[in-house]
C-alpha positions in Angstrom: -73.7 -76.9 122.4 -72.8 -78.9 125.5 -69.6 -78.1 127.5 -68.6 -80.3 130.3 -66.1 -79.1 132.9 -65.1 -79.7 136.5 -65.4 -77.0 139.1 -62.6 -78.7 141.0 -60.2 -78.0 138.1 -59.4 -74.4 139.2 -56.8 -74.0 136.4 -59.5 -74.4 133.7 -62.0 -71.9 135.2 -60.8 -68.8 133.4 -60.9 -70.6 130.1 -64.4 -71.9 130.6 -65.5 -68.5 131.9 -64.3 -66.8 128.7 -66.4 -69.2 126.7 -69.5 -68.7 128.9 -69.1 -64.9 128.8 -68.7 -64.9 125.0 -71.9 -66.9 124.6 -73.8 -64.5 126.9 -72.5 -61.4 125.2 -73.8 -62.9 122.0 -77.3 -62.8 123.7 -77.3 -66.6 124.0 -79.3 -68.3 126.7 -77.3 -70.9 128.7 -77.7 -73.5 131.4 -75.1 -72.8 134.0 -74.6 -73.5 137.7 -74.8 -70.3 139.7 -73.8 -69.6 143.3 -77.0 -71.4 144.3 -78.6 -73.8 141.8 -78.5 -74.3 138.1 -79.9 -71.3 136.2 -81.3 -70.4 132.8 -78.9 -67.5 132.4 -78.9 -64.5 130.1 -77.6 -60.9 130.0 -79.8 -58.1 131.3 -81.2 -57.1 127.9 -84.9 -56.9 126.9 -84.9 -59.4 124.0 -83.0 -62.0 126.1 -85.3 -61.5 129.1 -88.4 -61.9 126.9 -87.0 -65.1 125.4 -86.3 -66.6 128.8 -89.8 -65.8 130.0 -91.1 -67.7 126.9 -88.8 -70.7 127.5 -89.7 -71.0 131.1 -93.4 -70.3 130.4 -93.4 -67.7 133.0 -95.5 -64.5 132.8 -93.7 -61.1 132.6 -95.6 -60.1 135.7 -93.3 -62.5 137.6 -89.8 -61.1 137.0 -86.5 -62.8 137.5 -83.7 -62.3 140.0 -80.8 -60.2 138.7 -77.2 -61.3 139.7 -74.7 -58.4 139.9 -70.9 -58.3 140.3 -69.2 -57.1 143.4 -68.0 -53.8 141.9 -71.5 -52.9 140.7 -72.8 -49.4 141.5 -76.1 -50.1 143.2 -77.5 -46.8 142.3 -77.8 -48.1 138.7 -80.5 -50.5 140.0 -82.0 -49.3 143.2 -83.7 -46.1 144.2 -82.5 -44.1 147.2 -84.9 -44.7 150.1 -87.2 -41.8 150.9 -87.3 -43.1 154.5 -85.6 -41.2 157.3 -81.8 -41.6 157.9 -82.3 -44.3 160.5 -84.3 -46.5 158.1 -81.8 -45.9 155.3 -79.0 -47.0 157.6 -80.9 -50.2 158.4 -81.2 -51.0 154.7 -77.6 -50.3 154.1 -76.5 -52.5 157.0 -78.8 -55.3 155.7 -77.2 -55.1 152.3 -73.7 -55.2 153.9 -74.6 -58.3 156.0 -76.1 -60.2 153.0 -73.6 -59.5 150.3 -71.6 -60.9 148.8 -73.5 -64.1 149.4 -76.5 -66.3 148.5 -79.2 -64.0 149.7 -81.5 -62.2 147.3 -82.7 -58.8 148.4 -85.8 -57.1 147.1 -85.2 -53.3 147.0 -86.8 -50.2 145.6 -86.1 -50.1 141.8 -84.3 -47.3 140.0 -87.2 -45.7 138.1 -85.0 -45.5 135.0 -85.2 -49.2 134.5 -88.0 -50.7 132.3 -87.4 -54.2 133.8 -88.6 -55.6 136.1 -92.2 -54.2 136.0 -93.3 -52.6 139.2 -91.5 -50.6 141.9 -89.0 -53.2 143.2 -86.1 -55.3 141.9 -84.7 -58.6 143.3 -80.9 -58.5 143.3 -78.1 -61.0 144.4 -74.4 -60.3 144.6 -72.7 -63.7 144.5 -69.6 -64.5 146.5 -66.4 -65.8 144.8 -66.2 -68.8 147.2 -69.7 -70.0 146.3 -69.0 -70.6 142.6 -65.8 -69.4 141.1 -66.9 -69.8 137.5 -70.1 -67.9 137.9 -68.4 -65.2 139.9 -65.8 -64.9 137.1 -68.4 -64.7 134.4 -70.3 -62.0 136.2 -67.2 -59.8 136.3 -66.9 -60.1 132.6 -70.5 -59.8 131.5 -72.1 -57.5 134.0 -75.6 -58.2 135.3 -77.3 -61.5 134.5 -80.9 -62.7 134.9 -80.7 -66.0 136.8 -84.0 -67.8 137.0 -83.9 -71.5 138.0 -83.3 -74.1 135.3 -86.8 -75.5 134.9 -90.2 -74.9 133.4 -92.4 -72.9 135.7 -94.1 -75.1 138.2 -91.6 -77.9 138.0 -88.6 -78.9 140.0 -85.2 -77.3 139.2 -83.0 -79.6 137.0 -79.5 -80.8 138.0 -78.7 -83.7 135.7 -77.6 -83.4 132.1 -80.1 -85.8 130.6 -83.1 -84.0 132.2 -81.7 -80.6 131.0 -81.4 -81.9 127.4 -84.8 -83.6 127.4 -86.6 -80.6 129.0 -85.1 -77.8 126.9 -83.7 -79.4 123.8 -82.9 -76.7 121.2 -84.7 -74.0 123.2 -81.5 -72.9 124.9 -78.2 -72.3 123.1 -75.5 -73.8 125.4 -75.3 -76.1 128.4 -72.3 -75.7 130.7 -72.4 -78.8 132.8 -70.3 -79.1 136.0 -69.4 -82.8 136.4 -68.6 -82.1 140.0 -71.7 -80.1 140.8 -73.0 -80.5 144.4 -76.8 -79.9 144.7 -77.8 -77.0 146.8 -80.9 -74.9 147.2 -82.3 -71.7 145.8 -81.4 -68.4 147.5 -83.3 -67.0 150.4 -85.3 -64.0 149.3 -85.7 -61.0 151.7 -87.9 -58.1 150.9 -86.2 -55.1 152.4 -89.2 -52.8 151.4 -91.5 -54.7 153.7 -89.2 -56.7 156.0 -90.8 -60.0 154.9 -88.9 -63.2 154.0 -90.4 -64.3 150.7 -88.5 -67.6 150.5 -86.5 -69.4 153.2 
């Protein structure tokens, strides 16, 4: 189903957010503008993640970024650093500087998580002012996988016709912001190595 809304109409955001959250809780995959670009969004649940990998034609070895709400307990997702106290303080300060905001941080993964594969996890904590609808949805649903809205190797999509033509019935709902302003993907900083993976 296609839902059109205006992000400028603040009075309607809560209503739209409830519809989005309901779809996501039903394990649907939706096209939705995030705090950065349009995303192919789903809840943090194995069957949903596997389906998004298939839709995007992206191998499981290349995991997705996870968006988390502001009140999230980070210990659910990241492993306490085994570095000395000075290094741990640097990591904590880096997190505090980056979040909430548009930066994605790669951190040591909590070993209790089965996804993503490997020892690290890429997280982003969106700010309310960057996309009120997406922020509101996150508070309701909990963590969401938020890969860009495209097939792997192609440019991210931003117009409704391209979204429909590319994905058709592969995705369940499209939430299209008629006042969407194009932006760019998040910067990705690997705090386990200190490298910037994407500007």
